[in-house]
N, C-alpha and C positions, 0 to 999 in steps of 0.2 A: 366596478367590482361586483362579484356575486358574494353576498354576505348572508351568513346563517346565524340566527340568534336563538340560543337555547333558553327555554322558559315559557311561562304562560301568563305572567302577571302584568300589572301596571308598569313595573320596572322595565320589562322587556318591550312592552308596547311603546313606552316613552323613548327608549333607545331607537326602536324602529321608526317612530314618527320623526325624530330628529334627523335620522339618516334619509328617510323618504323626502324630506324637504330639501335635501341637497340635489335631488333630481338627476342623479347619475349612477344609481346602483340598483341592482336587483336584490330583493329581500326574500328570505325564507325564514320560517319560524318552526321550531320543534319543541313542544307541539303547538305553541301559540294558543290563542283564544278566539272567541267568536268575532272579535273586531280586528285582530291582526291580519285576517284574510283580506281586509280592505287595504292593507299596506303592502302585502306581499303574498307568498304562498305558504300555507301551513302544510307541514309534513308530519308523519307519525311513525318514527323509527326509534324505538326505545333502547335497543341494544347499541352500545357506543361503538363497537367494532363495525357493525353494519352501517351505522350513521357515518363513520369515518369513510367507509368505502363509497357510500352515497355522495358524500362531500367531494371525494376525489373524482368520481365519475361525472359530477355536475359542475366541476371546475369552480368550487367554492374558494374564493380568495382570502376570506377572513371569517372566522367563527368567533362569536362573542357569547360568553357564558353568563347568564343572568343569575340564577339561584346558586346557593351554596352546596346542595346535595350532589349534583354532578361533579363539582370540583373536588369535594371530599372523596367521591367514588373514583376519581382518576381520569375523567374524560379528557383533560388536557394532555396527559401522558399518552393516552391512546392515539389522539389526533397527531401528536408530534411524532409518534412512531411511524405514522403514515406520511410524514413530511408535510403536514398541513399547518397553515398559520392560524393560531388560536390565541385569543386574549383571555387570560386567567391564570391562576397559580396551579402548579403541579399538586398532586395528592399530598406530597410531603410538605409543601408550603401551606396547603389548605388546612393542615392540622391546627393552624392558628385559630381557626373557627371550629374545626371538627372536634377539638378537645380543649376545654377550658383549662384543664390541668396542664397540658402542654404549653398553652399560651401564657399562663401565669408563670410557669417555670422559665420560659424564654424572657419574659419581662424581668424576672429576678436575676437571671444569669447575666443579662446585658445592661443591668442597672437602669432600667427604664422605670420611671416613677409609677407605682401602682399601690393599691390599698394592701395593708397587712392581711395575710391569708393563711389558711391551712387547706391542703388537699389530702383527702383520705377516702378509704372505703371501709373504715372501721368506726362503727357507731359510738363505741365508748370513747375513742380518741376525739371524735367530733363533739360529743357532749362535754367532755372536759374542756375543750377549747372554747366552746360557747359560754361555759361558766365563767371564763376570764374576761368576756367581752362586754362592752357597753352596747345598749340597744339604740336604734334598730340594728339588726344583724342581717347581712345578705347571704343567702344560700343559693348556690348555683349547681344545676346538674352538669356533668362534664360534657356530654355529647350534644348533638343537634336536637333542638326541641322547637324549631320554627319560631324562635324569638320568645318562647314562653317559659323557658327553664330557669327563671330567676325569681326567687321569693325574697321580698323585703319583710322580714319578721319583726313585729313590734314588741315581742317579748321573747325571753329565752325559751319558754315552753313552746311557743310557735316555731321558733328556729329548730328545736329538737324534733318537733313533729314533722317539719319539712324534710329534715335529714332522714328520719325514719321512713317516710313515704318514698323518698328517692332511692335509698339504699335497698329497700325491700322490692323495688320495681313497681310499686303501686302507682307512682306519679308519672314517670317517663320511661318505664321499661328499662332496656339496656342502657339508654342514655344517662340514667341516674345511678349507674353502678359505682361511679366515683362522684364525689362532691367537692366543691370548693366553698369554703366558708370564709367570708372576708368582712372587714370593718366597713361600716356605712360611711360614705363621704358626703359631707354637707356642703354643697355648692351649687353651681348650675351646669347643666349638661350640654355638650356640643357634639355634633357629628362632623368629623373632619375626614375628607376623602382624598387619598393620594393615588394618582395613576402611576404605576411603577413598571420598570422594565428589567428589574434585577439589579441595576446600578443607579439609574437616574429616576427622578420622580417629578410630577407636576401636581401641585395642590389646587384643589377646587375650593370655591367659597364655602365657609363653614355654615352648616344648617342646624336647625333645631327641629326635632321630631316631637310629636305629642302621642305618647303611648297609651294613655288610659282612655277608656271608652267615653267618659263623660266630661262635660265642661268643668273647668277648674281642676283638671287632672284628678277626677274622681272615678271610682269603679275599677273593674279589673283591667289588667294589661291587655293590649291587643298587638297586632303586627304593626300598628301605627295608624292614627286617625287624621294625620295632617302634618305638614311641615312648611318651613319657610327658609329662604336664604337670599342674600347673605344675612347673618344675624349681627346686629350692632353690639352684641355682648362679647364679641371677639375683636381684638385689635392687633396691630402689627407685632407687638411684643409677644402676645400669646402665640401667634402663628410662628414666630421665630423660635420660641421655646419648644413648640411641637416639632418643628423641623430638626432642631439641634439635639433635643433630648429623647425624641421618640422615633421619627422616621429614619434618620440617618443611622442610629445604632441598630434599629430593626433590620434595615436592608443589609448592613454589614454583618450582623449576627446571623441572619438567615443564610448568607453566603458561607459563613463559617460552619453552619449546620449542614451544609451540602444541599440546601433547598432554597436557591436564590428566589426572591419574591418578585413575581411578575403578575400584573393584574391590578385590580382595585384593592387598596388597603383601606378599610373602613375603620376609623379610630374613634371609639367611644370615649370621649374626654369628659372628666368632671373638673371644672375650674374651682379650686379651693383657695381663697385669698390670693387670687391672681396667678396661682400655680396650676399648670395642667397635670392632672393625675389620670392615668389610663384605667378605664373601667374594663374594656374588652377590645378585642380585634374581631372584625368580620372580614371575609375574604371576597366580598362582592358589594355592590351598591346597596344601600338601604332602600327600603320601599315604605314610605313614599318619598324619601329624599331624592331618589333618582329622577322622579317625575318633575321636580322643580329645578334640578341642576342641569338637565339636558337643554331646556330652552334658554338657559343663561349662557351657554357656550356659543361664542362667536366663531371660534375655531371649529371647522367641520368635525363632527363627532366621529365619523368614519376614519378620518386622518389621525385623531388622537388615539383611537383604539388600535389602528394598524401600526402606528409607530411604537405603541406600548408592546405590541405582540412581536415586533421585529427588532427590539432593542435599539430603537432610534429616537427615543424621546428627547435626547439632548439637542437634536436638530429642530425641535418644535418650539415656536414662540407662542405659548398658549394665550388666547385672548378671551376675556369674559365681558359680556355686555354690561353697561352701566345701568343695570336695572335690578329690581327685586322680584322674586317669585314666591307665591303662596299657593299651596296645594291643599284642598279640603277633600278628605275621603268621604264618599257616600257608601254606606254599608247597608246590608240587608237587615230585615226586621229583627232576627234573633241573634245577630252577631254580638259578642263572641261566644255566646252560650251554646247555640245549636244551629243546625242547618235551617234554612228558610225555604218556603215554596218558591219555585221559579216565578219571576214576575217580568212582564214585558216592560222594556225601557222606552219611554217616549221623550224625545228632546224637542222642545218648541223650536220653531223656525226663528232664528235670531236675526233681528233687523237692526238692533242698536250697533252702530259701527264700532263703538268703543269696545263692546263685548266681543264682537266678531273678530276684531283685529288684535286683541290683547288677552284672549283666553283660549283654552282648548280642553278637551277631555282626554285623559289617558284611561283606557279601559282595562279591567283586570278580570274579575269573576263574572264573565259573560259568555253566553253561547248564542250561536246564530241558528234560528229556525225559520225557514222559508223567508229569508232576507230580513227577518225581524231579530232584534237583539233582546235577550232575556237575561235578567240578573239571576245568576245561579251560584255565585260564590259569596263568601262573607263580606270581604271588601270588594265592592262591585266596580267602582271607578273613582277617579280623582279629577276634581275640577281645579284647573290650574289658571291662576291670574298673574299677569305681569304688569309692572308699573314702575314709575320713577320713585315711589316711596313704598314702604311696606303696607301702609294703610290703603294706598291706591290699588296695589296688587291684591290685597285681601278683599277689598270691596268688589273688585272685578270677579274674583274667584267665587264669592258668595252670590253675586248677580247671576253667574252661570249656574250655580247650584239651583237657583230658583227656576231655571228653564228645564231642569231634568226631573222626570217623574217615573217612579215605579212603586208598586205596592210595598208599604212597610219601610220605605227609604228613611235613613237617619244619618245625621252628621253632627259633629260638634259645631257650636256657633262661636267658638272663641279661639280659633287657630291664630297663632302669632300674638297672643295676648301678652306674652313675656316681653316682646319688643315694643308693644304699644301702651303698656300700663304706665 
């Protein structure tokens, strides 16, 4: 097949890498990054109508959409108008991520367990609700904020300040013109991913992400500093509850809303006393969760996405390797506070067969200059290790980190600590 992947991060690189290993497809990336050009061909066509025409003229058999913004902007609808096969939700279904207000109201309407909440654009109403709550208090901007539009306020004054900044446009511009205020749930968090075709779904192993910049979950939130899967904190009973109480009613509900859900449904779950409560939905793979899930798939990745895009998931018997994966994000010096100077990336020649055969790098914020790779983004790359235990996978991932060098590099040293403590 000719396959086009939209996006430029580690998520898109890892999907491309998994498909490349199948040795039977031609890959294209839009726009891709400095390393995706080693897997396929980078193109740069930002207009979705033009891109659809390009896909048609170049006989693209499957398009896979990585990030949320093109989905919310309707790239899937445009491609389908051109009779192209594309994996991802329509603009109407992508509102599950595009608007937190919409998402919370869908959860409420279809009796899907979630935290008590208020959605409003009225400051006085918000303040009155905050005064009735226990702390901490969660304040969320309604629109897309690249994973940074959530404030966990440790006092009522801090919650009110967050609301004021969002509604005034000071924090997140238009994305904060509506806010969701909700109760804080005390439990442990899971990332659950379901591949959906509107009617059917396949669940992938549950992962855990590490959002904060520093060891021990300290410092500001980031796009994610590492992840591991499968997590031992989930069992068959929790999977079953997520299926019955969350995925099935969501797929049925979205059909009733006239927006059948196709693509990846990313379910942010908080497990409170054994009960899964939904924090949020995203309409694409998490990053860096995607980087650790792709190598765990025994089923060809291209087949999974193609059957998802052609409403044929029911015919697929999905197979997962009997392994664990750990991904450690290596970030640039000033992340997440400000941009850093470009820095050349040097990877030592790996002679240790264990590292050679059980690890790889997924590249994200990189550019190619005269055949050299430079770190140019905040999250530069992900070192992924696989193993028969979480500890073995983690040790391998960190061994690979030791082989990668660029000025100002930094990473957390405790990825997967929840599973190993």
